[in-house]
C-alpha positions as a printed Julia matrix, in Angstrom:
83×3 Matrix{Float64}:
 -0.01   0.09   0.04
  1.34   3.34  -0.86
  2.3    5.41   2.31
 -0.06   8.39   1.46
 -3.04   5.9    1.61
 -2.1    4.52   5.12
 -4.26   5.44   7.97
 -1.02   5.86   9.84
 -0.34   8.88   7.46
 -1.54  12.05   8.79
 -3.74  13.69   5.95
 -2.06  11.47   3.33
  1.47  12.78   3.93
  3.97  10.31   3.02
  6.12   8.85   6.0
  9.41   7.55   6.12
  9.66   3.64   6.0
 12.14   1.21   7.15
 14.61   1.05   9.96
 14.91   4.67  11.41
 18.11   6.47  10.64
 18.73   7.67  14.27
 17.61   6.53  17.51
 14.64   8.44  19.07
 14.18   8.93  22.74
 11.57  10.55  25.03
 13.53  13.87  24.93
 12.88  13.91  21.24
  9.26  14.24  21.67
  7.51  17.58  21.63
  8.14  19.05  25.2
  4.25  19.3   25.79
  3.6   15.79  24.64
  6.55  14.35  26.46
  5.37  16.0   29.71
  1.91  14.92  29.37
  2.73  11.2   28.6
  5.45  10.98  31.22
  2.96  12.09  33.81
  0.55   9.1   32.49
  3.51   6.67  32.88
  4.28   8.17  36.33
  0.59   7.81  37.44
  1.02   4.13  36.32
  3.72   3.67  39.0
  6.93   4.32  37.02
  9.82   6.52  38.2
 12.84   7.85  36.34
 14.87   5.32  34.18
 14.73   3.43  31.04
 11.2    1.98  31.5
  9.68   5.69  32.11
 11.35   6.84  28.76
 10.16   3.79  26.97
  6.7    4.17  28.49
  6.45   7.86  27.59
  7.32   7.22  23.94
  4.98   4.22  23.61
  2.18   6.29  25.39
  2.77   9.09  22.96
  2.65   6.83  19.68
  0.41   3.96  20.76
 -1.81   5.57  23.28
 -2.71   5.61  27.0
 -3.25   2.04  27.21
  0.7    1.46  26.88
  1.32   2.79  30.32
 -0.71  -0.25  31.73
  1.89  -2.74  30.21
  4.85  -1.0   31.85
  3.38  -0.81  35.16
  3.41  -4.63  35.47
  6.98  -5.06  34.31
  9.11  -6.57  37.2
 12.29  -4.8   38.05
 15.37  -6.08  36.07
 18.87  -6.29  37.27
 19.99  -5.2   33.84
 18.01  -2.18  33.76
 17.97  -1.17  37.41
 15.0   -0.42  39.8
 12.34   0.96  37.54
  9.95   1.74  40.07
């Protein structure tokens, strides 16, 4: 399907496809969007750390249900105490 016909394209604008050229982090989000979605993740029980950043991005892109997934992830020694 051409990218301008995808429901994921805003108003039919073509979107980049494939592997991203650069990594994308929570601080790359629009400040207002990042603040709002980070607050949603913190209300779900996450604290500073990699899970909070991942939750913030997922919540901004996927929607508010993403925070619930991260709230149930057990802390990992490799990642540190995420809560």
